[in-house]
N, C-alpha and C positions, 0 to 999 in steps of 0.2 A: 397365316399368310400375309405378307406385307404388300399392300397395294402398290407401293412404289416399285418394288421388285417385279411384280407381275406386269406392271405397265412397261417397264424397261425391257423385260423379256419379250413382251408382245411386239415392241418396236423392233427389237433385234430379229425376232422371227419374221416380221413383215418384210424387213430388209432381206433376210435370207430367202424368203419366198420369191421376191422380185429377182434376186440374183439367180435362184434356182430355175426361174421361168425364162430368163433372158439369155442365160449362158448357153451357147450352142452345143449340141451333142458332139462328143469327141469320136465316138465309134458306135455305129448301129443304135443310135438313140441313147447311149450311155454318156452321162456327163458328170463332171465333178459336182459334188453335192455341197454347195455353199451354205445351204440351209442347215447342214450338219454342223458347220463351224458356228453359226449363229445360235444353234441349240447348245453347243458346248459352252459358249460364253454365257448364255443364259443360266446354264447349270452351275457355272462358277458363282454367279450372283446369289442364287437361292439358298435357302436354309432347310427346307422341308421336303421330305420324300413325296408328299402329296403334290407339291409344286413341280418336282422333277417328273412325276407321272404325267401331270398336266402338260408340261413342256414337250414330253414325248408323244402324247396323243395329238397335240397341236402340230408338232413337226411331222408326225405320221400322216395326218389328214392333208397337210399342205403338200408334202412330198408326193403322196398318192395322186392328188389332183394334177400335179405338174410333171409327172414321170413320162419320159419318152420310151421306157422300156417296155416292150410288149408283155402284157400280163404282170406288170410290176406294181400294181396298186396295192394288192393285199400284202406282199412281201415288204413293200415300203412302209406301210402302216405298222405291221407287227415289229419289224426290226428297229424302227425309231423308238418305240416304247421300250424294248429290251435294252437298246443302247443307252437311252436317257437314264434309265434307272442304275444300269451298270456304271456308267460314267459318273453319276451323282455320287455313288458309294466310293468310287476311286478318288474323286476330289475330296471327299470327306476323309478318307484314310490318309491322304497326303497332307492334310492340314490346310484348310482353305485360306488361312490368314497369311501364310508365307509362300505363296505360289511364285516361284521364279520362272525364268524362261525355259529352263530345262524341264521343269514339271509341266509347264504349258505344252511343250513339244511332245512330252510323253502322253499327256492327256489327249491331245488332238491326233497324234499319230496312232496311238492304240485304239482310240474311239473310231477313227476313220477305218482302220483295218477291221475292227469288229463289225462295223456297220456294212462295209463292203462285202466281207465274207458272208455274213449273215444274209444279207440281201440276195447275193448270188446264189447261195445254197437253197434259200426258200424259193427263189424265182425258178431255179432248176427243178426243184421238187414240184412246184405248182404248174409250170408250163412244159417241163421236160424238153427244153431247148438247149442241148449241150453246145450247139453251134454258137450260142450267145455267151455261155459261161466262160469258156477258155479265152476268147479274145477280150473279154471284160476285165480279166485279172490285171492287165497292165494299167487300166484306168484306175483301179484301186490303188496300185502302187504309186502312180503319179499323184493321186489325191492325198496319199499318206505323206508326200513331200510338200505339196501346196498348202494343205489345210493347216499344218503347224506354223508355217510362215504367216499365214493369214490369222491364225490364232494369237501369235505374238503381237501382231499389229492391233488386233482387237482388244487384247488384254491391256496393252499400253494405253489405248483410248479409253477403255473402261476405267483403268487405274487413275488416269490423270483428270478425266472430265466428269465422269459419271459417279464414281463411288464416293465422292465427297459429300 
């Protein structure tokens, strides 16, 4: 584990936590998950699956503490871990050294979709609130558009200023 990568990941995750906390809910306490975007950019930086698991656990704890979704604490924690490991292996399979904007869009859109669907299915299973599930699907679709745009911006910042 590289201390530099863990430190930069922690900074990204802290910024994601602040954004996750201050962004207002869009619909019934559901809000776009900017912590997820910061988690993805952290996963792009790291090289080890243990670090990916650590990023997922940290993201899950932070997301669970700031969720506005009724009963969303446990689903948030579990889905962040699953998504972080899945996206880590997706990034690894794409070849981390030559990530262009198309690959970034795929990573962020697919990761956001996986995260949203997993979260909603687990929240439905834990809370049995179908009235929250159906209206939350459009929020996932909107996040699938917003997060890749945010991801391109974050990757550009990372590539120009941090990775050197």
